C-alpha positions in Angstrom: 72.9 66.3 107.6 71.9 70.0 107.5 75.0 72.2 106.8 73.1 75.5 106.7 73.5 76.4 110.4 77.2 75.8 110.8 77.9 77.1 107.3 77.0 80.5 108.5 80.0 80.3 110.8 82.5 80.3 108.0 84.6 83.5 107.9 82.8 86.3 106.2 79.3 84.7 106.1 78.3 86.2 109.5 78.7 89.6 108.1 76.6 88.7 105.0 73.9 86.9 106.9 72.2 90.1 107.8 72.4 91.4 104.2 69.2 89.8 103.0 67.3 91.8 100.5 64.3 93.7 101.5 63.5 95.0 98.0 62.5 92.3 95.6 61.0 93.1 92.2 57.2 92.5 92.2 55.5 91.0 89.2 53.6 94.2 88.4 56.8 96.1 87.9 58.3 93.7 85.4 56.4 95.3 82.5 53.1 94.6 80.7 54.6 92.4 78.1 55.6 95.2 75.7 58.8 95.9 77.6 61.4 93.2 77.9 62.1 92.0 81.4 65.8 92.9 81.1 64.9 96.5 80.3 62.4 96.6 83.2 65.2 95.5 85.5 67.5 98.3 84.2 64.8 100.9 84.7 64.0 100.1 88.3 66.0 101.7 91.2 65.8 98.6 93.4 68.6 96.0 93.4 67.8 92.6 91.9 66.7 90.0 94.4 69.3 87.5 95.8 68.6 84.3 97.7 69.1 84.3 101.5 72.2 82.6 103.0 69.9 80.0 104.6 68.6 79.2 101.1 72.1 78.6 99.6 73.1 75.0 99.0 75.8 74.9 101.7 77.5 71.7 100.7 77.9 72.8 97.1 79.4 76.1 98.3 81.9 74.3 100.6 82.8 71.8 97.9 83.8 74.6 95.6 85.7 77.1 97.8 89.5 76.8 97.5 90.1 76.7 101.3 90.2 73.3 103.1 87.2 72.5 105.2 86.6 69.6 107.5 83.9 69.0 110.1 84.5 66.7 113.0 82.2 65.9 116.0 82.3 64.4 119.4 85.2 63.9 121.8 87.0 61.6 119.3 86.5 64.1 116.6 84.9 61.7 114.2 84.8 62.9 110.6 81.5 64.3 109.4 82.6 66.1 106.3 85.6 67.1 104.2 85.3 69.3 101.1 86.9 68.8 97.7 89.8 71.0 98.4 90.7 69.0 101.5 90.4 65.8 99.5 92.7 67.2 96.8 95.3 68.2 99.4 95.3 65.2 101.6 93.2 62.5 99.9 89.8 61.0 100.6 88.9 60.6 104.3 86.3 58.1 105.5 83.3 59.6 107.2 82.7 58.5 110.8 86.3 57.6 111.6 88.1 59.2 114.5 90.5 62.0 113.5 93.5 60.4 115.1 93.3 57.5 112.6 91.5 59.1 109.7 93.2 62.6 109.7 96.9 61.8 110.3 97.9 65.2 108.8 96.1 67.0 111.7 97.9 64.8 114.2 101.3 65.5 112.6 100.5 69.2 112.6 99.7 69.1 116.3 96.1 70.2 115.9 94.4 67.4 117.8 95.0 69.0 121.2 93.7 72.2 119.7 90.5 70.5 118.7 90.1 69.3 122.3 90.7 72.8 123.6 88.1 74.2 121.3 85.5 71.7 122.5 86.2 72.4 126.1 86.3 76.2 125.8 83.7 76.7 123.1 85.9 79.4 121.7 87.6 79.4 118.3 91.3 79.0 118.0 93.7 79.8 115.2 97.3 78.6 114.4 99.3 80.4 111.8 101.4 79.0 109.0 101.8 75.3 109.9 103.7 73.3 107.2 101.9 70.1 106.2 103.7 66.9 105.2 102.9 67.8 101.6 105.1 70.9 101.9 102.3 73.4 101.7 101.7 75.8 104.6 98.2 76.5 106.0 96.7 78.7 108.6 94.1 76.7 110.5 91.0 78.2 112.2 89.0 75.7 114.4 85.5 76.9 115.4 83.0 75.1 117.7 79.7 74.2 116.0 76.4 72.5 117.0 75.7 69.5 114.8 71.9 69.0 114.4 70.7 65.7 115.5 73.8 65.0 117.6 74.2 66.0 121.2 77.9 66.0 120.9 79.4 69.3 119.7 81.5 69.6 116.6 84.5 71.5 115.4 84.8 73.1 112.0 88.3 73.1 110.7 89.0 75.8 108.1 92.5 75.9 106.5 93.7 78.7 104.2 96.7 78.0 102.0 99.4 80.5 102.9 102.4 78.8 101.2 103.3 81.8 99.1 103.2 84.1 102.2 105.2 81.6 104.3 107.8 81.2 101.5 108.1 85.0 101.1 108.5 85.3 104.9 111.2 82.6 104.9 113.1 84.3 102.1 112.9 87.6 104.1 114.2 85.8 107.2 116.9 84.2 105.2 117.9 87.6 103.8 118.0 89.1 107.3 120.0 86.2 108.6 122.5 86.6 105.8 122.8 90.4 106.5 123.3 89.6 110.1 126.0 87.1 109.3 127.7 89.7 107.2 127.5 92.3 109.9 128.8 89.8 112.5 131.7 88.8 110.2 132.5 92.4 109.6 132.3 93.2 113.3 134.5 90.4 114.4 137.1 91.1 111.6 137.4 94.7 112.8 138.0 93.7 116.4 141.5 92.6 117.5 142.1 89.1 116.4 144.6 88.7 119.2 145.1 91.1 122.1 148.4 92.7 122.7 150.1 91.5 125.9 151.6 94.2 128.0 154.3 93.3 130.5 152.6 94.6 133.5 148.9 93.8 132.8 147.0 90.6 132.3 144.0 91.2 130.0 141.0 89.3 128.7 138.2 90.6 126.4 135.1 89.3 124.8 132.5 90.4 122.3 129.0 88.8 122.3 126.7 89.8 119.5 123.0 90.1 120.1 120.6 87.2 119.5 119.4 86.0 116.1 116.5 88.5 116.3 118.8 91.5 117.0 120.9 93.3 114.5 124.7 93.6 115.2 125.8 96.8 116.9 129.0 98.8 116.8 130.7 97.7 120.1 134.5 97.5 120.1 137.5 97.2 122.3 141.3 97.4 121.9 144.6 97.1 123.7 147.5 99.2 122.4 151.0 99.0 123.9 152.5 102.5 123.8 156.1 101.7 124.7 158.0 102.6 127.8 155.8 100.2 129.7 152.6 102.1 129.1 149.4 100.6 127.7 146.3 102.2 126.2 142.9 100.5 126.7 139.8 101.4 124.6 136.2 100.5 124.6 133.4 102.1 122.7 129.9 101.7 121.3 128.6 103.2 118.0 124.9 104.0 118.2 122.8 102.1 115.8 122.9 98.6 114.3 123.8 96.7 111.3 126.6 96.9 108.8 126.7 100.7 108.9 127.4 100.8 112.6 130.1 98.1 112.3 131.8 100.0 109.5 131.8 103.3 111.5 133.2 101.3 114.4 136.0 100.0 112.2 137.0 103.5 111.2 137.0 104.8 114.8 139.0 101.9 116.0 141.6 102.4 113.3 141.7 106.1 114.1 142.2 105.4 117.8 145.2 103.2 117.1 146.7 106.0 114.9 146.2 108.7 117.5 147.5 106.4 120.2 150.9 106.3 118.4 151.1 110.0 119.1 151.1 109.2 122.8 148.7 112.0 123.6 146.8 112.4 126.9 143.4 110.6 126.9 141.3 113.8 126.6 143.3 114.9 123.5 142.7 111.6 121.8 139.0 111.9 122.4 139.1 115.5 121.1 140.6 114.2 117.8 138.1 111.3 117.6 135.2 113.7 118.2 136.1 115.7 115.1 136.7 112.6 113.0 133.3 111.1 114.0 131.6 114.3 112.7 133.4 113.8 109.4 132.5 110.2 109.1 128.8 110.7 109.6 127.3 113.9 111.1 124.2 111.8 112.2 126.3 109.0 113.8 127.4 109.3 117.4 129.5 106.9 119.6 130.5 106.6 123.2 134.1 105.8 124.1 136.5 105.5 127.0 140.2 105.8 126.3 142.5 105.0 129.2 146.3 104.8 129.8 148.0 102.6 132.4 151.5 103.6 133.5 153.0 101.1 136.0 155.3 103.7 137.3 152.3 105.8 138.5 150.0 103.0 139.6 147.0 104.7 138.2 144.7 104.5 135.2 144.4 107.9 133.5 141.2 108.1 131.4 138.8 110.2 129.5 135.2 109.3 128.7 132.9 110.5 125.9 129.4 109.6 127.2 130.5 106.1 128.1 129.7 104.0 131.2 132.0 104.4 134.2 135.1 102.2 134.6 134.9 99.8 137.6 138.0 99.1 139.7 138.3 96.4 142.4 141.4 96.9 144.6 143.3 94.1 146.3 141.0 94.0 149.3 137.9 93.6 147.2 136.5 97.1 147.4 135.0 98.3 144.1 135.4 101.9 143.0 133.3 103.5 140.3 135.2 106.1 138.2 132.3 108.4 137.4 134.0 111.7 136.5 134.9 113.4 134.3 132.5 112.4 131.5 131.8 114.4 128.3 129.2 114.0 125.6 129.4 111.2 123.0 131.7 111.5 120.0 130.2 113.2 117.0 128.4 115.9 119.0 131.2 118.5 118.8 131.7 121.7 120.8 133.0 120.1 123.9 136.4 120.2 125.6 137.1 116.7 127.1 139.0 116.3 130.3 141.1 113.5 131.8 140.6 111.9 135.2 142.4 109.1 137.0 141.6 106.1 139.2 144.1 104.0 141.3 145.2 100.7 139.7 148.0 99.3 141.9 149.3 95.8 142.2 146.4 93.3 142.8 143.8 95.6 141.3 141.3 94.6 138.6 139.5 97.1 136.2 136.5 96.4 134.0 135.5 98.4 130.9 132.2 97.4 129.3 129.4 98.5 127.0 125.7 99.1 127.9 124.6 95.7 126.7 126.1 94.2 129.8 124.1 96.3 132.3 121.1 97.9 130.5 117.7 96.1 130.7 114.4 97.4 129.4 112.7 96.6 132.7 115.3 98.0 135.1 117.2 101.3 135.7 120.7 101.6 134.3 122.2 102.4 137.7 120.7 99.2 139.1 122.5 97.3 136.3 125.8 99.0 137.1 125.3 98.3 140.9 124.7 94.6 140.1 127.9 94.5 138.1 129.8 96.1 141.0 128.5 93.4 143.3 129.5 90.7 140.9 133.0 92.2 140.4 133.5 92.4 144.2 133.2 88.7 144.5 135.0 87.7 141.3 138.5 86.3 141.6 140.8 84.4 139.3 142.4 85.2 136.0 140.9 88.0 133.8 139.3 85.4 131.5 137.6 83.7 134.5 136.4 87.1 135.8 135.1 87.9 132.3 133.1 84.7 132.1 131.7 85.2 135.6 130.6 88.8 134.9 128.8 87.6 131.7 127.0 84.9 133.6 126.0 87.1 136.4 124.5 89.6 134.0 122.5 86.9 132.2 124.3 87.3 128.9 123.5 84.3 126.7 123.5 83.5 122.9 120.0 84.9 122.8 120.8 88.2 124.5 119.0 91.1 122.9 122.0 93.5 122.7 125.7 93.4 121.8 128.1 93.2 124.7 131.8 94.1 124.7 133.8 93.5 127.9 137.4 94.2 128.7 139.0 93.0 132.0 142.5 94.0 133.1 144.6 93.1 136.1 147.7 94.6 137.5 148.9 91.5 139.3 150.8 91.6 142.6 154.1 89.8 142.2 155.4 88.5 145.5 158.5 86.3 145.9 160.9 85.4 143.0 158.4 86.6 140.4 158.7 90.1 141.9 162.4 90.2 141.3 161.8 90.3 137.5 159.9 93.7 137.9 162.2 96.3 139.4 162.5 100.1 139.4 165.4 102.5 140.1 165.4 106.3 139.7 167.9 109.2 140.1 167.2 112.9 140.2 169.6 114.7 137.9 170.8 117.7 140.0 173.4 120.2 139.0 174.9 120.9 135.6 177.0 118.8 133.2 178.5 116.9 136.2 175.1 115.1 136.4 176.1 113.1 133.3 178.9 111.0 134.9 176.7 110.4 138.0 173.9 109.1 135.7 176.3 106.8 133.9 177.7 105.4 137.2 174.1 105.0 138.5 172.9 103.1 135.4 176.0 100.9 135.5 175.5 99.9 139.1 171.8 99.2 138.7 172.2 97.1 135.6 175.0 95.2 137.3 172.8 94.5 140.3 170.1 93.2 137.9 172.6 90.7 136.6 172.2 91.6 132.9 174.6 90.1 130.3 177.6 92.3 129.6 176.5 93.4 126.1 173.0 94.4 127.4 174.7 96.2 130.3 176.9 98.2 128.0 174.0 99.1 125.6 171.9 100.2 128.6 174.6 102.4 130.0 175.2 104.0 126.6 171.5 104.7 126.0 171.1 106.2 129.5 174.1 108.4 128.9 172.9 109.7 125.5 169.3 110.4 126.9 170.7 112.2 129.9 173.1 114.3 127.8 170.3 115.2 125.4 168.2 116.3 128.4 171.0 118.3 130.0 171.7 120.2 126.7 168.1 120.8 125.5 165.9 120.4 128.6 165.2 122.3 131.8 164.9 121.1 135.4 163.6 119.1 137.1 165.3 116.2 135.4 165.1 112.5 136.3 166.5 109.2 135.1 164.4 106.1 135.6 165.5 102.5 134.9 162.9 99.8 134.9 162.9 96.1 134.1 160.1 93.6 133.5 160.3 89.9 132.7 160.6 90.9 129.0 162.4 94.2 128.6 164.6 96.9 130.0 163.1 100.4 129.9 165.2 103.6 130.2 163.4 106.9 130.6 164.5 110.5 131.2 162.1 113.3 132.0 162.7 117.1 132.2 160.6 120.3 132.3 160.8 121.3 128.6 157.9 120.3 126.4 159.7 120.3 123.1 159.9 116.7 121.8 163.1 115.5 120.2 163.1 114.1 116.7 165.5 111.9 114.9 167.4 113.6 112.1 170.4 113.0 110.0 173.5 114.8 111.4 176.0 116.3 108.9 179.7 115.5 109.3 180.4 118.9 110.7 177.5 119.0 113.2 178.4 118.7 116.8 174.8 117.7 117.9 172.0 115.6 116.6 173.6 112.2 117.0 172.3 111.2 120.5 168.7 110.3 119.5 170.1 108.6 116.3 172.4 106.4 118.4 169.6 105.5 120.8 167.2 104.6 117.9 169.9 102.4 116.4 170.8 100.4 119.5 167.4 100.1 121.2 164.5 97.9 120.2 162.2 100.9 120.4 162.2 104.5 121.4 159.7 107.4 121.7 158.8 110.6 123.5 155.7 112.2 125.0 154.6 115.3 126.9 153.9 114.7 130.5 150.7 115.9 132.2 152.3 118.5 134.5 154.4 120.0 131.7 157.6 118.8 130.3 158.4 115.6 128.4 159.6 112.1 128.8 162.0 110.4 126.3 162.4 106.6 126.6 163.9 103.6 124.9 163.6 99.9 125.6 165.6 96.7 125.0 164.2 93.2 124.7 165.7 90.9 127.2 167.2 87.6 126.2 165.5 84.5 127.6 166.7 83.7 131.0 168.1 87.1 131.7 168.3 88.0 135.4 
């Protein structure tokens, strides 16, 4: 069998086929006998003659190259030739036998259909890094050839050993997987392990890391009970990916919880976070929404630093997009953030989310938000059910190419007996010191109507009396006493027009003042104070209810 024609199809030989020498050394230039031939060759300017490719012994060349070479012909791919490297790798192969029986390694590697395809298309095909049963990895190139003396066409199989490259690539992939596992572990450890459960809200949240090919980002969420029935809700996204983004996220989340304890308005919390983000990393920015829910107001007060708008579905199913106000991301500096609000009454559901839920490379961001609005409009059930439905509607799976953080909160409507466990009562404190006995009588009557045990009734009246007395002495009108009960606690709050916050201090024996807040802090489960948006302050305390109270 003549191998010279198809040997020219081996990789690299086609480029060398045209490189035949045109300048051979003629006998008259080899010297006259007095000059050695070797010297004559060094003195000439012409390159030494080389044999043409067609004149090379093809079989000897193929037998010696380290790559694996096999030639098959006909529709059954009968073996015409295998070189020594092929025999060393897979053993001797009988000439003339069909490849399906004689070349089981090609069958196991899935190359037999590829041979059929090469014969049909008359075009070469390559498959990269297939692992053979021996454990070695090869890249196979299958090229159609014409076999002299045979009408059936053949296929030249050329296999290069790429085991070292494949193992290096696998080590790199393993390292990347380990880094990703580290980042995912860090990310999940920095997120809340268990969400706080406010009295007035039902909340569910989820974090879905990107697929195995995507690095972990810096998405996060949090729920923080502020006391007095109020709840802070946070969601954010640190730009970038990997361990660094997760670490920055953890620092910002910790800072948010610390700033939340100051009970500041949302825009002031973002202002503090903006400065902190610049200190953590001047080149790192993050988006964030910080919102506060006050059941007494029936609204969600929020501030946004470059984050996506909050979506709220009311009891009738109408979805509202809270677009404004929105400032630049955290870490940019030089911006005064502002707070806005959106209604969140009984029966309403709000959704806070990161861009991985709505952003797609082939679609506009607004289209993604509109699709989420449509999905939210038809989503009913518990917050966890809604959370799952929104993820499914957005096509978020384990192979999603971006991180997703999603926070769903409901302010449930409570009709019937369940509503009796959530009550409010308020009294405007008019006049001077005579308002104190009216406040005590009001608190006593309300707590009696709520059927609290005697000891809790007496503690509540005492706390209300001390808070009112403190406000009458140090505050300015307008003043208001508010009592509120949930299924878990009694909350007493007094507001006035002075913005100086009280603090607990040790009163000396001769002091006539300074004991009111100390008494409240001693008898109550928790207490605190904050400035109100319109000016002034609110001082509150709360008592945990015994099981079965009311």
